N, C-alpha and C positions, 0 to 999 in steps of 0.2 A: 503495501498501500503506499506507494512509494509518489505521489498525487498532491504535493503539496500548496496546487496553485489552489484549492480554496481556502489559506488561511490568509494570503492578499486580498479577499473574498469579502464584500463589508456584509459586517454581520447587519446594518440598514439593510439592506439589497434584500436576506432570504428571511428576513424575521417575514412578511408580508404574507412571506408562503407558510408560513407558521400557522399565522393566524386564516390565510386562507383556508389553509388542509385544516385547518379547526373547526374553524368555524360550518364549512360543505358538512360536516355527521354532526352538527347539529352544539358543537362546542363554542367556547367567549373567550375571544382577549385574553380578558382579564386572565381566564382560563391556567390560557401561553403566557402569558406574563407572570402568572404565580407557579407556574411550573421551571422558568430562564430563572428567578430571583431562588429561589429554590433549592438549586443548583450551582450556580456560581456565590452568592450572597453577595449582592446587589442588592439598593431599592429600585423602589417605582423612577426615584427622581434620575442617580445615577441609569439605569436601565433608558432611561428617554435620552440621556444624555448623551450615549454614546448610536445611541436608534441618531438623532438629528443628528451628531458629527462622521455617521460615513464609517466609524471605525473601524479597523479588520475585523477577524476572527482571531489567527494571535495575540493582538493586542487586544483586546476584548477578554479573552481570558486570560491573558499576564494579569490580564488590571483589576482581576476576578476579585472581594476583600477574598474570600474564600470556598473552595470547592467545598459542598457539605460532603460529608463525613461517611453519608449512607450510600454515594453514587456508586459506589463500587459495588453497591447492590443491582445495580444495572446492569443485565444483561440479555445475550438471546443476539440473533442477527439483525444486522443494519446492511444496508445495500453490501447483501454477497457474506462479509465480513462476521465472527465471532467476538464480537467487544472485549470480552475481558480475555484476546490472546491478540489482539491491537497494542505492539507496544510503545509505537509512538503516543507522548501524555492529549501531545495537543488536539490529533490526530482521535485520543479515544475521546479527550470532555466533550468536542466535535459529535463522537455518534451516539455520546450518552443522551446528548440533547437529542438528539431527532427519533434516534428511541424513544423518549418521554413523550414526542409532540406525536409520532405517529402512534404510541397506545393509548393515548388523548383522542386521537381519529378511530382509534376502533371502538369505542365508549367505555376505556378501564377505568376504572374509580380514578378520582385523586392520591384518596388513602393508599390506595395504591403505588400508581404513578412512581407515586413522595418516599415512599419503601417506608412506611411511621406501621 
């Protein structure tokens, strides 16, 4: 998995797709935000700042206050890769987020998505 092009992609460019994917399945932007805040430790204001500034994924995760300690409980396959086998830490964080948004869109309960 050497496709590091995603690292320089704007988080703000992908964020609307996360929201759209969730809303198509009857979920909300607030739930998408809740997932992102849970995973990264950002608050709503700092999340919005990164969206407004079009921060790339690499910077977005590098500046995240704290990755949730339960993030390692996120397992499974996303984009053909088993998350727990991804060695690159940044790619793993990006795939954690992808997996959680997928679970939201599939109708999974927030309590389970947030690994409570």
